[in-house]
C-alpha positions, 0 to 999 in steps of 0.5 A: 499500499505504501508503494501506491500512496507514494505513486498516487502521491506523485500523480495526483501532483502531476494532475493538480499541475495540468489542472492549475495550467488549464485554469490559468490559461482558461480561466483567469479571464473569467476569474478576473472579470468576476473579482472586478464585477464582485469589487467593482473596480476597486483594490483587493485585500490580497493582490492578483498574484497572491491570489494566483499563486494560492490557487496553483498551491490549491491545486497542487494540494488537491491534486494530491489528495485526488491521486491518493485517493486514487491509489487506495481505490487501485489496492482496494478494486484491482484485483476484481477488474478485468482489465488486463493491466495495471495503466488501463486499470488506473485509466479506468479507475481515473475516468470513474473518478472523474464522472462520479466526484465531478462531472455528475455533481456539476450537471446540477451545481456549477461551478461559479467564478470566485466572489460570484453569489450570495455569501449567506448561502454559501452553507447551503450551497455546500450541503447540497453540493455535498449531497450530490457528490454523496448520491453520485458515489452511492449510483457508481457503487450501485452500477459497480455491484449490479455489474459484478452480481450479473457477471457472476451470472455468466450474462453475456456483455452485451446484456450486462452492460446496457443493464448496467449503464440504464441502472447508473442513469436511471439513479442518476437522473433520479437524484438531479431531479430530486435534489433542489435547485441551488438557492443562489441566483447568479446575476453576473453575465452568462457568457462569463459564467460558461466561460468559466464552467468550460475551464472548471470542466478542462481543469478537471479533465486534466487532473484526472487524465493525467493523474490517472496516466502517470499513476498507471506508468508508474504501477505498470513500471513498478510491476515490470521491474518485479518481474524482472527481478524473479527472472533467473540470472 
């Protein structure tokens, strides 16, 4: 487990750097305009440079946490995955994490730029987002369990996979419809909001794709080294 965690932290650091880069390139413009709207063009308590440095640091820390969680999930479920090698297994898990942790909650509660929204609703917005994240995790777990149960019954893939997909989509749809809308009406320009949200999607894609790729490569390399060490000289 120790090596898995080390690989996950390194992979997550790389993913966090990729996310920070995407947000700096695609998200800096919308963020700057949103902050200007919030402050009315006045001075910020912290300069924009300090805010940018804090954003990069936050992305790196989040990446390390995400990579560590990816490593834990890999250690727990690797033997139950039918993928032929560790690299493909890591990619599958990273893609699952992207959909579960980011994409599904984003569909109900898309991200807003810093400073946009009523600060009095932060607590309720956070609680609703966590509910969406929890339901997304439940839907993923239920689909995985259903896939394993149908596989144990030797249901062929052409029947098993559509059934699992239908179950997952149904559960996600129920959650998205049942959860209330965001309590915070956003008054920012629609173009600014969607520029920031697209940058957020790009950052999340960069995080999980890079983290999954790097983690899979590290695990594949570790396995290859271990196999060579067992070969007779």
